Each structure stands twice: as C-alpha cells, then as structure tokens.
N, C-alpha and C positions, 0 to 999 in steps of 0.2 A: 085278471085286468095287466094289461100291456100295451107298447104302439102294436099294436094290430087292426086288421080290420075283423071286426066281428056280426055277427049276424044282422044287428042291428046298425052298422055304418064305423067308421073308423074312429080309433079309441089312441091318442095321445100325449103322452103326457110330457112336459118341457123338463129341460134341463135345470131351469130353475126352481121348480119342485123336487128334483131329486135333491137340489143340491140344500134346500131348506130344510126338506127331512135330514140331510145330512148333517149340515150344521148344528140343527136343534139337538141330535142324538149326540153331538160331539163337545157339545160344549157342556153337557149334565156328566162328563165321565172326569170321576176326582183325579185332579190336579189337570185338569187345564184349564190355564186362564183367559182367555179367549183367542176367539179365531182373527190371525193375522191379517191383515188388507196389505201385504208388502213392506219391505222397506223403504221408510223415508228416513235419508238422512243416517242410514246405516242403524238405524232399530225402526225394530217390529211397528208396527201402529195397530192396537188390537180396539176390534171392534166391539159395539156392546150388541147385544140382542136385536137389534133391531135390523143389526146390519146380518142376520148369521146366513146367508148366500152366496156373502162379500166373504171370502178365504176358505172356498168350495168352488170348486171346477167339477162338473158332471160334465161329461159324453153321454147322451142314453141315442142308442140306435134301435131297430124294431125291436126286441126283445130283454136286451142288456142296457146293463153302465158302467160305465167305470169312472172314477170317483177319486180327488184326489183334495185334502185338506192339510191348513195351512192353521198351525197353533203356536200360541205361545202358554210355554209349562210354568208351572208351579217352581222353583229353587228349591232341592233338595227329594223333588217325583223321580221316579223310578222310568222313567224315558220309555224303554222297552214296554214295560209291562202297563204303562197307560195307551202304546201305540196299539198294542194286542188286543186292550181291553176295547179301545174306538174301532178297531176292524170288525172284530168283531160284533158290536152291536151294532152299528151302521149298515153293517151287513142285515142285519139280521130289521131291523128296522125298515129300510128302503124297499128289499125282497114282501117284506108284510102285506105294508101299504100300496106298494104301484104293481106290483106281479115281476116287474123285474130282475133278469138274475144278476146277480152282482158282480162283475170280470173281475173285479180286482181295484183294492185302495191304497191311494198311493197317502202318506203320509208325512209331511214334510215341517219340522218343529225350528217354527222360525226364531225364537226367541226364548229366554225364561226371564222369568220377573221373580223378584222379592220386594217384601215389604220393606220398608225404610225405621225404626224404632218404632215399631207398633202402627204407625199413622197409614193410611188406605194410598198415602202415595207409592207407585211403583218406579221401580229400576226395570229394564229393559236391555237386557246382553245380547 
C-alpha cells in the first residue's frame, strides 16, 4: 500500500495520517514526556494525546516520507538513546502501516521536563 495508482484506483495516504502514526509511536518511547507544539514565551508547550499529530511534521511523496518530530524529554534521560529508539520504532511503524518508505526522521528535542517535589507540576526548560 502506498501513494500510487493500483489496478483499482489511486491510493493516497495523507500527511496527517503519517504524522498521527509517528506521534502515537513517539509518545510511547520511555523518557518522552510529550510532543512539543513549539515555543511559547520561551517554553515548549507539551501537547496531550489528542494532539499527537501536532509536534510532528510529515512530508509524503508518491512512495516515501520524511518526518520531523518535536519532543520534550524527561530530565535525566539519555537523549541520544531516546532518539535512536524513536527513529527505529517510528520508521518500523510508519512503513508497516502505510507501505511508504521512511527516508528521514529528524528529532528536535525542544525541552526537558522535571517534576517538582513529587507533585504533578512540570518545569519545562
């Protein structure tokens, strides 16, 4: 399955679909606090589960896709390990579900989050 013409007609997978798959997969990686909606007043805005395609930019061609992810990580996490794990899992999931070849996955770490004194409040740096 890919963005192509089959014997029965045209198959088109939207950028939103690829972004949603990538976002759902990314948020499940240990050490990822959330997807970032960009910087507001110098702080990354953490987006909840309903906005998983936000914080993800996907470009979809006829048979391939490039993905940019914008994430917030938990303080103390090993960022390179998180990013490598995310690239592998997002590539596998997107290719499996869409049939598109994932050419590139760029990860932008836009913040680090910590919990204050055991409360649920989070600081974003």
